[in-house]
C-alpha positions as CSV (number, residue, x, y, z in Angstrom):
1,M,62.1,-46.6,-2.9
2,A,60.0,-49.4,-4.0
3,Q,57.1,-48.2,-1.6
4,I,57.4,-44.7,-3.0
5,K,57.3,-46.1,-6.7
6,S,54.3,-48.4,-5.6
7,S,52.7,-45.2,-4.1
8,L,53.2,-43.0,-7.3
9,V,51.7,-45.8,-9.5
10,F,48.7,-46.2,-7.2
11,T,48.2,-42.4,-7.2
12,A,48.3,-42.2,-10.9
13,I,45.8,-45.0,-11.2
14,L,43.6,-43.3,-8.8
15,L,43.7,-40.0,-10.5
16,C,42.9,-41.6,-13.8
17,A,40.1,-43.4,-12.3
18,L,38.7,-40.1,-10.8
19,R,39.2,-38.4,-14.2
20,V,37.1,-41.1,-15.8
21,C,34.4,-40.8,-13.2
22,A,34.6,-37.1,-13.6
23,Q,34.2,-37.4,-17.4
24,E,31.2,-39.9,-17.0
25,A,29.5,-37.6,-14.4
26,T,29.8,-34.5,-16.5
27,P,26.6,-33.9,-18.5
28,D,26.6,-33.3,-22.2
29,Y,27.2,-29.7,-23.5
30,K,24.1,-27.6,-22.9
31,Q,23.7,-24.5,-25.1
32,R,22.9,-21.3,-23.3
33,V,19.5,-20.0,-24.1
34,L,21.1,-16.5,-24.7
35,E,24.9,-16.5,-25.4
36,S,25.7,-13.0,-24.5
37,S,23.8,-9.8,-23.3
38,E,21.8,-8.0,-26.1
39,I,20.7,-4.5,-26.3
40,D,17.8,-3.1,-28.5
41,F,17.4,0.6,-29.3
42,L,13.9,1.1,-30.7
43,T,12.4,4.3,-32.0
44,S,9.1,5.2,-33.8
45,Y,7.2,8.2,-35.1
46,Y,3.4,8.2,-35.5
47,S,1.2,10.9,-37.1
48,Q,-2.5,10.7,-37.7
49,D,-5.3,12.9,-38.9
50,G,-8.9,12.7,-39.1
51,G,-12.4,14.5,-38.6
52,N,-14.3,12.5,-36.0
53,A,-12.5,13.3,-32.8
54,A,-14.2,11.8,-29.7
55,V,-13.1,14.5,-27.4
56,T,-15.5,16.7,-29.4
57,G,-18.3,14.3,-29.6
58,G,-17.5,12.7,-33.0
59,R,-16.8,15.7,-34.9
60,G,-13.7,17.6,-35.1
61,T,-9.8,17.3,-35.7
62,E,-8.0,13.9,-34.8
63,E,-4.5,15.4,-35.6
64,L,-1.8,13.8,-33.3
65,S,1.9,13.2,-33.4
66,D,3.9,10.7,-31.2
67,A,7.6,10.2,-30.8
68,T,8.8,7.1,-29.0
69,A,12.1,5.8,-27.7
70,T,12.7,2.4,-26.1
71,I,15.7,0.5,-24.8
72,I,15.4,-3.3,-24.2
73,V,18.3,-5.1,-22.4
74,S,18.3,-8.9,-22.1
75,I,20.8,-10.4,-19.8
76,P,21.7,-14.1,-19.7
77,L,21.9,-15.0,-15.8
78,N,23.4,-18.5,-16.5
79,D,22.8,-21.3,-19.1
80,D,18.9,-21.4,-18.4
81,D,17.9,-18.0,-17.2
82,V,17.2,-14.7,-19.1
83,L,16.3,-11.2,-17.4
84,T,14.9,-8.6,-19.7
85,V,14.4,-5.0,-18.9
86,D,12.3,-2.7,-21.2
87,A,12.1,1.0,-20.6
88,G,10.2,3.4,-23.0
89,I,9.2,7.0,-23.3
90,S,6.8,8.5,-25.5
91,A,5.9,12.2,-26.1
92,Y,2.8,13.3,-28.1
93,T,1.1,16.4,-29.3
94,S,-2.7,16.0,-29.9
95,A,-4.9,18.7,-31.4
96,S,-7.9,16.5,-30.3
97,S,-7.1,16.2,-26.6
98,S,-6.2,19.9,-26.6
99,N,-9.9,20.5,-27.0
100,V,-10.5,19.1,-23.3
101,N,-10.3,22.9,-22.8
102,P,-10.8,24.6,-26.2
103,F,-10.6,28.0,-24.6
104,D,-7.1,28.2,-23.1
105,G,-5.4,29.5,-26.2
106,N,-5.3,32.6,-28.2
107,A,-7.6,31.4,-31.1
108,Q,-11.4,31.1,-30.6
109,G,-12.6,27.8,-29.6
110,D,-13.4,25.5,-32.4
111,P,-13.5,21.7,-32.7
112,F,-11.2,21.7,-35.8
113,N,-8.5,23.8,-34.2
114,A,-6.0,23.0,-31.7
115,T,-5.5,25.1,-28.5
116,T,-1.9,25.8,-26.8
117,G,-3.2,24.7,-23.5
118,A,-1.7,22.0,-21.1
119,S,-3.9,19.2,-22.5
120,R,-2.5,19.6,-25.9
121,S,0.8,17.4,-25.0
122,D,1.6,14.6,-22.6
123,T,4.4,12.2,-21.8
124,W,3.9,8.5,-21.4
125,V,6.8,6.4,-19.5
126,N,6.9,2.5,-19.2
127,F,9.0,0.0,-17.5
128,T,8.8,-3.6,-17.7
129,G,10.9,-6.3,-16.4
130,S,10.5,-10.1,-17.2
131,Y,12.4,-13.2,-16.3
132,S,12.5,-16.6,-18.2
133,H,13.7,-20.1,-17.3
134,S,14.3,-23.0,-19.6
135,S,14.6,-26.5,-18.6
136,D,17.8,-28.5,-19.2
137,D,16.2,-30.2,-22.3
138,R,14.8,-26.8,-23.6
139,N,11.3,-28.4,-23.6
140,D,9.8,-26.3,-20.9
141,I,9.9,-22.5,-20.6
142,W,8.5,-20.6,-17.7
143,S,8.4,-16.7,-17.6
144,A,7.2,-14.1,-15.5
145,R,6.4,-10.3,-16.2
146,L,5.9,-7.0,-14.4
147,S,5.1,-3.7,-15.9
148,V,4.3,-0.1,-14.7
149,S,3.4,2.8,-17.1
150,S,2.2,6.3,-16.4
151,E,1.1,9.6,-18.2
152,Y,-0.7,12.5,-16.9
153,D,-4.3,11.0,-16.3
154,Y,-3.6,7.5,-16.4
155,F,-1.7,4.8,-14.4
156,S,-1.3,1.2,-15.1
157,F,0.3,-1.7,-13.2
158,G,0.5,-5.0,-14.7
159,F,1.8,-8.6,-14.2
160,G,1.6,-11.8,-15.5
161,G,3.3,-15.1,-16.6
162,S,3.5,-17.9,-19.4
163,Y,4.6,-21.5,-19.7
164,A,5.4,-23.1,-23.1
165,K,6.0,-27.0,-23.5
166,L,7.6,-28.4,-26.5
167,F,7.4,-32.0,-27.6
168,N,7.2,-34.4,-30.6
169,E,11.0,-33.6,-31.1
170,K,10.2,-29.9,-30.8
171,N,8.0,-29.9,-33.8
172,T,4.9,-29.0,-31.5
173,E,4.6,-26.3,-28.8
174,V,1.7,-25.4,-26.6
175,N,1.9,-21.9,-24.7
176,L,-0.4,-20.8,-21.9
177,S,-0.3,-17.2,-20.7
178,T,-2.0,-14.9,-18.2
179,T,-1.9,-11.1,-17.7
180,I,-3.6,-8.8,-15.3
181,Y,-3.8,-5.0,-15.4
182,L,-4.8,-2.8,-12.5
183,D,-5.2,0.6,-13.8
184,K,-6.5,4.0,-12.6
185,W,-7.9,7.1,-14.2
186,K,-7.2,10.6,-13.1
187,L,-10.7,12.0,-13.8
188,I,-10.6,15.0,-16.0
189,Y,-13.8,16.3,-17.6
190,P,-14.5,18.7,-20.4
191,I,-13.9,22.2,-19.2
192,E,-17.6,23.4,-19.6
193,L,-18.9,20.4,-17.3
194,R,-16.5,21.1,-14.4
195,P,-18.7,24.0,-12.7
196,F,-21.7,21.5,-12.5
197,M,-19.7,18.9,-10.7
198,E,-21.0,19.9,-7.1
199,N,-24.4,19.3,-6.2
200,G,-25.4,19.6,-9.9
201,I,-25.4,23.5,-10.2
202,G,-23.1,26.0,-11.6
203,E,-22.6,28.1,-14.7
204,F,-20.0,28.3,-17.5
205,R,-19.4,31.8,-19.2
206,S,-23.1,32.2,-19.3
207,S,-22.8,35.6,-20.9
208,E,-21.0,34.3,-23.7
209,I,-23.4,31.5,-24.7
210,T,-25.4,31.5,-28.0
211,G,-27.9,29.2,-29.2
212,N,-29.6,27.6,-26.3
213,T,-28.7,30.2,-23.7
214,D,-30.1,28.2,-20.7
215,Y,-27.0,25.6,-20.8
216,S,-27.7,23.4,-17.8
217,P,-26.3,19.9,-18.5
218,N,-27.6,17.1,-16.4
219,F,-24.1,16.1,-15.5
220,T,-23.1,13.9,-12.8
221,E,-19.5,12.8,-11.8
222,L,-18.3,9.1,-12.4
223,E,-18.3,6.9,-9.5
224,K,-15.3,4.8,-10.5
225,S,-11.7,5.6,-11.6
226,N,-10.2,2.2,-11.7
227,R,-10.1,-0.3,-14.7
228,N,-9.0,-3.8,-14.3
229,S,-8.2,-6.3,-17.2
230,Y,-7.8,-10.0,-17.0
231,A,-6.5,-12.0,-19.9
232,I,-5.6,-15.5,-20.5
233,G,-4.4,-17.0,-23.8
234,I,-3.5,-20.4,-25.3
235,G,-1.6,-21.1,-28.4
236,L,-0.5,-24.1,-30.3
237,S,2.1,-24.2,-32.9
238,Q,3.0,-27.0,-35.2
239,I,5.8,-27.7,-37.7
240,L,3.8,-29.2,-40.7
241,G,6.4,-30.1,-43.0
242,K,9.8,-29.0,-44.3
243,T,8.4,-25.7,-45.5
244,L,5.2,-25.0,-43.6
245,Q,4.5,-24.0,-40.1
246,G,1.1,-23.1,-38.4
247,L,-0.3,-21.5,-35.2
248,V,-3.7,-21.3,-33.6
249,S,-4.5,-19.2,-30.6
250,L,-7.3,-18.2,-28.3
251,D,-7.3,-15.2,-26.2
252,V,-10.1,-14.3,-23.5
253,I,-10.2,-10.9,-21.9
254,R,-12.4,-9.5,-19.0
255,Q,-12.4,-5.9,-18.3
256,Q,-14.1,-4.2,-15.1
257,G,-14.5,-0.6,-13.9
258,L,-14.5,2.7,-15.8
259,L,-14.4,1.6,-19.4
260,S,-15.1,5.0,-21.0
261,T,-13.0,8.0,-21.2
262,P,-13.8,10.8,-18.8
263,F,-13.1,13.7,-21.3
264,Q,-14.9,12.5,-24.4
265,R,-18.0,14.5,-25.1
266,V,-21.6,13.4,-26.3
267,Y,-24.1,15.4,-27.9
268,F,-27.8,14.6,-27.7
269,S,-30.4,15.3,-30.6
270,D,-33.2,16.2,-28.3
271,I,-31.4,18.8,-26.6
272,Q,-30.7,22.4,-28.3
273,D,-27.3,23.3,-28.9
274,S,-25.2,25.8,-26.7
275,F,-22.1,27.4,-28.0
276,V,-19.3,29.5,-26.8
277,E,-17.4,31.2,-29.6
278,N,-17.4,28.3,-32.3
279,F,-17.5,25.4,-29.8
280,Q,-20.5,23.3,-29.0
281,L,-20.7,22.8,-25.1
282,A,-21.1,19.1,-24.1
283,D,-24.4,17.7,-23.3
284,D,-22.7,14.8,-21.2
285,I,-19.5,12.8,-21.3
286,E,-19.1,9.2,-22.8
287,R,-21.1,6.6,-20.7
288,L,-20.3,2.8,-21.2
289,P,-21.0,-0.4,-19.2
290,D,-18.5,-1.0,-16.4
291,T,-17.8,-4.7,-17.8
292,R,-16.5,-6.0,-21.1
293,S,-15.9,-9.6,-22.3
294,K,-13.8,-10.1,-25.4
295,L,-12.7,-13.2,-27.3
296,A,-10.4,-13.6,-30.1
297,L,-9.4,-16.6,-32.3
298,G,-6.3,-16.5,-34.6
299,G,-4.4,-18.4,-37.0
300,R,-1.0,-18.0,-38.6
301,L,0.6,-20.1,-41.4
302,N,4.1,-19.5,-42.8
303,W,5.3,-21.0,-45.9
304,F,8.8,-21.1,-46.9
305,V,8.5,-20.9,-50.6
306,S,12.2,-20.9,-51.3
307,P,15.4,-20.2,-49.5
308,S,15.0,-16.5,-50.3
309,V,11.1,-16.1,-50.0
310,T,8.7,-16.7,-47.2
311,L,5.1,-16.0,-47.1
312,R,3.7,-15.2,-43.7
313,S,-0.2,-15.0,-43.5
314,Y,-2.4,-14.4,-40.3
315,Y,-6.2,-14.3,-39.6
316,R,-8.1,-13.4,-36.4
317,Y,-11.7,-13.3,-35.6
318,Y,-12.9,-11.3,-32.6
319,F,-16.0,-10.5,-30.8
320,D,-17.3,-8.8,-27.5
321,D,-20.5,-8.4,-25.4
322,W,-20.7,-4.8,-26.6
323,G,-21.8,-5.8,-30.0
324,I,-18.4,-5.6,-32.0
325,A,-17.4,-8.3,-34.1
326,S,-14.0,-8.0,-36.3
327,H,-12.0,-9.7,-39.0
328,T,-8.4,-9.3,-39.4
329,A,-6.2,-10.6,-42.2
330,S,-2.6,-9.7,-43.0
331,V,0.1,-11.1,-45.2
332,E,3.8,-10.5,-45.2
333,L,6.3,-11.6,-47.9
334,P,9.9,-11.3,-46.5
335,I,12.5,-11.6,-49.5
336,K,16.0,-12.3,-48.9
337,L,18.0,-10.1,-51.1
338,S,21.4,-11.3,-49.8
339,D,23.1,-12.9,-46.7
340,R,22.5,-9.8,-44.8
341,F,19.5,-7.8,-46.3
342,T,15.9,-8.8,-46.2
343,L,12.8,-6.8,-47.8
344,Y,9.4,-6.8,-45.9
345,P,6.4,-5.9,-48.0
346,S,3.1,-6.3,-46.2
347,Y,-0.7,-5.7,-46.3
348,R,-3.4,-5.9,-43.4
349,L,-7.1,-5.7,-43.8
350,Y,-9.4,-4.9,-40.9
351,H,-13.2,-4.5,-40.5
352,Q,-15.4,-4.4,-37.7
353,T,-19.0,-3.9,-36.8
354,E,-20.3,-1.1,-34.7
355,A,-20.8,-1.2,-30.8
356,D,-24.3,-1.4,-29.4
357,Y,-23.7,2.1,-27.8
358,F,-22.4,4.0,-30.7
359,A,-23.9,6.9,-32.6
360,G,-22.4,9.7,-34.4
361,H,-22.4,13.4,-33.6
362,E,-25.8,14.5,-32.2
363,A,-27.4,11.1,-32.8
364,H,-27.8,9.9,-29.4
365,L,-31.1,10.5,-27.2
366,S,-30.9,11.8,-23.8
367,S,-33.1,9.0,-22.5
368,E,-30.4,6.3,-23.4
369,E,-28.5,4.7,-20.7
370,F,-25.1,4.3,-22.4
371,Y,-23.7,6.3,-25.4
372,T,-20.4,7.1,-27.1
373,S,-19.4,8.9,-30.3
374,D,-15.9,7.4,-30.4
375,H,-15.5,6.3,-33.9
376,D,-13.0,3.7,-32.7
377,L,-16.4,1.8,-31.8
378,S,-18.1,2.6,-35.1
379,E,-18.4,0.2,-38.1
380,Y,-15.4,0.8,-40.4
381,M,-12.9,-0.9,-42.8
382,A,-9.2,-0.3,-42.8
383,H,-6.2,-1.0,-44.9
384,Q,-2.6,-0.9,-43.9
385,Y,0.3,-1.1,-46.3
386,G,3.9,-1.6,-45.2
387,I,7.5,-1.8,-46.5
388,G,10.6,-2.6,-44.3
389,I,14.0,-3.7,-44.8
390,S,16.4,-5.4,-42.3
391,Y,20.3,-5.7,-42.1
392,T,21.7,-8.8,-40.1
393,D,25.2,-9.7,-39.4
394,I,25.5,-12.6,-36.8
395,F,29.3,-12.1,-36.7
396,T,28.8,-8.5,-35.5
397,K,31.7,-7.0,-37.5
398,I,30.5,-3.6,-37.1
399,R,31.4,-2.4,-33.5
400,I,31.0,0.5,-31.2
401,S,33.2,0.0,-28.3
402,N,32.2,-3.4,-26.6
403,L,28.9,-3.3,-28.7
404,G,28.6,-5.3,-31.7
405,L,25.9,-4.4,-34.2
406,K,23.7,-7.6,-34.9
407,S,20.8,-6.1,-36.8
408,I,19.0,-3.0,-38.2
409,D,15.3,-3.0,-38.8
410,L,13.5,-0.2,-40.5
411,K,9.7,-0.1,-41.3
412,F,7.1,2.1,-42.6
413,Y,3.1,1.7,-42.7
414,N,0.6,3.9,-44.1
415,Y,-3.1,3.1,-42.5
416,D,-6.4,4.3,-43.9
417,R,-10.0,4.0,-42.6
418,D,-13.0,4.7,-44.5
419,T,-14.1,7.0,-41.7
420,E,-12.0,10.0,-42.8
421,F,-9.2,8.7,-40.5
422,S,-5.5,8.0,-41.9
423,S,-2.2,7.5,-40.0
424,I,1.5,6.7,-40.9
425,I,4.1,5.1,-38.6
426,A,7.9,4.8,-39.2
427,T,9.9,2.4,-36.9
428,G,13.6,1.8,-36.4
429,G,15.3,-0.9,-34.4
430,F,19.0,-1.5,-33.8
431,K,20.1,-4.7,-31.9
432,F,23.5,-4.8,-30.2
433,V,25.5,-7.8,-28.6
434,F,27.6,-6.6,-25.5
435,D,30.7,-8.6,-25.0
């Protein structure tokens, strides 16, 4: 009996010792990077109009509407790792792109009218997967990303990664990222140039041509159909005080391959005009260099004016070796109306210079090596005004089955250029937490 009692005492002492050792070996509690799975449902509607369509050589309708739906699922794999899957689909109808073939509808061909042909609409689909890992002290974050997107005439494959380092008690963060896109065009040319693709001879509805009836463009097919883009970025963010936070960033991009759009027309001032119906036949397609280098330097400053008001400001300077230089300045003023509702008024100003290879409708010469009449590469000034409102409930009291509604974001933007171009976009976002 004494031996049994001694054994029980020894066992109890041993268990206590093991428990103490286990407690000492257990690390401090580590908060998960993402506590539970989250699902974002995003949607947007975009509409634009203008009179300088690149498809019709810098003159014609730019009317377009687009509806997009996206779902983003973020899944915590463990305390440190998060997998994010992003899938989206976008359907658009474009009066501008319909004029790749302006003669496949019921109405007469005209750069300011849309046709009902196949080129009028298209669908874009995208899939992106990303993985991120955070160190135990949350001072090091690695991520990798893979994306695939496709539409009728364009396919894109991208991959990249980033690394972020936090130090100075997490008051300072340095971020390094890189991305590579390997894209490929399906070469679609304006309808009137297609008969001239083989051996440089052919004809297009010759009996219907008015103006210069000897329509014989010196058209040659493009030799390349790929476009590769390589980007590297570095950012430094710093908490400057209790109410001030700043960020500076540098992005460098290099592009190679087919950097023009195969179905965008160009008209020369030294060649007589040829028409079918009310539509001017192309002298050639857009031709641009097969390389382009871009550099952008940006800065962001956030000032927490009061517990209910924040001022977010941003500036970016950009230039490239095509002759474009631009300035972007924006300001957003989130106003907290209550614990759950925030208002987001915003304004953005943009100005850019013209590319070396740009000229308007019938302003190029046929002797030039490169030419485009795409007004996205022209000089212009643009203003964007926005308003948004968000609802946030961290306790997710509103529930749909196992989904708890965490936030709702609704925003509206009006964009206007001084080149007869304007657009609107409305976006909605709904974030759910999955239990």
